[in-house]
C-alpha positions, 0 to 999 in steps of 0.5 A: 897094390898102388894101381888098384883103386875102388870106385862105386864099390867096384875095383879098377886097375890103372896103368899110368905112364909118361909118353915121349912128350913127358905127358902122363897117360892112363889106361883103366881096366875094370876088374868087375869085383867088389872083393879086394882080394880078387881085385889084387889077383886080377890086377896082378894079371893085368900087370903082366901085360903092362908094356903091351898096354903102354904100346896101345894094345888091348886085351880081353881078360877072363872076367870080361868075357861071358864064359871066362877063358884065356886072356886074348888080344883084343881086336882093335877096330879101325876107328879105335886105332884112329882115335888113339892116333889123332889124340897123340897127334893133338899133343904134339907141339910140332903138328898144327891144327890145320894138319890134324884137320887134313888128317881127319878129312883123309880118314873120313874118306877111308871110313867111307871106303872100308867102314869104321868098325873093320878090324885093323889087322884085317886091312890088306894091300888090296883094300888100300888099292881099292882106297886109291881107286875110290879117291880117283873115282871121286874125281880128286886130282893125283896130288889130292889122292897122294895127300890122302894116301900119305895121311893113311900111310902115316897112320899105319906106320904109327900102328905098326910101330906100336905093334897094333898090326903085324904087317904094313899094307902097301900104299902106292903114291901116284907119280906127279910131275913137279909144277913150276912156281906161279909168279907175278911178272913185272907188268902184272904186278904194276897193273895190280898196284895201279888198280889197288892204288900205290898209296892205298892200304892194299897197295902197300900190303901187296908190296910188303908181301912181294918184298918179303916173301912171307906166307899169308898169315906169317905177319900175324904171328911174327914179332919185330925186333928193331928192323928184323922180323922174327917168324916163329917155328909155328909157321908151315916150314916149322923153322924159325927165321928172321927177315931184315926190313927196310924203314918203309917195310917196317912201317907197312908191317906196323900198319898191317898189325894195326889193321889186324887189331882194328879191322873187326875180322876174326883171326882166321878171316884176316888173311882170307880177306887180303887174299880175296882183295888181291884176287879181285885186283887180279881179275880186274886186270884180266890176269891169269886165273891160276895166279893168286895171293901165294904167287907173291911169295913165289915172285919173291923167290923168283926175283931173288933167283933172277938177281943171282942169290945163292940157292941156299940163301933163298932157302933160308929166306923162304924157310924151306926145310929142304933145299929140294923145295927151293930147287923148283925155282931153278927149273924156270927158263932164264930167257923167260925170266928175262922177259918177265922181269925187265926191271931187274935183268939186262944181261946174262953172265956165265957163273960156274958153267951155269947162266946166272942173271945179273941184277940191274935196276933200270927203274924203281918198281913201284913208287910207294909214298908215305901217306896218312892211314885211312882205316875206312878202307879196311873192309872194302876199298872203293878202288878195289870194287 
């Protein structure tokens, strides 16, 4: 039997298969015998359960028990099932390491609530209610509770689909009202640029992000093809997209990439550093503490909305997987937007029974002039201190 192998005078049965990602998987079961004849006999018993073993089920065979007996389905503990789930997720190219990190954080809370060694099949809906109460008692916001609950729900769905549990425990989500985008108004933006210095490295970089709507780390994974910035599907939206840049923005992108290579910061810290410098400028200007670097991305989308761009076009530019994500920008009051973006708006017009703002450029937002690059300000800029 080709699945029987001998190691250190003992035989083992090896079940091998390819998963949905064409990666070979293996499950080895000790046969506890040095007899080849007995090993073949026991191996044939294991082969009967091959399809169930591939699904992730575990079995206790007679030779594995102290007093023998029948073949029984092994009680899988919560931690064993989680280990199996996490290993599978790590092999999926569409799941980012950051997502795995969030998953593990949620599971650790589940462990603290239920314990690691609780039998997976024994977990009930009532215990999931207790888990939600546990999270709320920890002082987490409703949104954070939902993030943890969603992770656990995904985990149990994985177990159910692989016949590791017979029933799915019900896991409730807390209803949370959609929060409106937090953006930077024209006046706030001008104050930030004046504080950073319109000709400074940071001033140019902040302007680049507002004019492109990129996520914080996307410039560090994007590639330039002529005037087009290609963003791979490894970004959060998991959708590749391309953004056309003008000559000035191409120059800033190249400058930002040179800075990334020469600033001396580790990969993860580059985006964090830019975010901190932007927050420092916001605080120096006395701007609302709820606003942060990601507000530049929201500002891009809001400005496109103000200028009358179709929602589908904004979705493609932002890299949203669902139009529902983009629709949040339609919930902002046009009257408020007219007040917040005077450089873009001078009048309203009726379009298909909906008010849409017509763009009118009263003045150039920011005068960003070409200057020589001073790499001495990469880590700290005197203007920002």
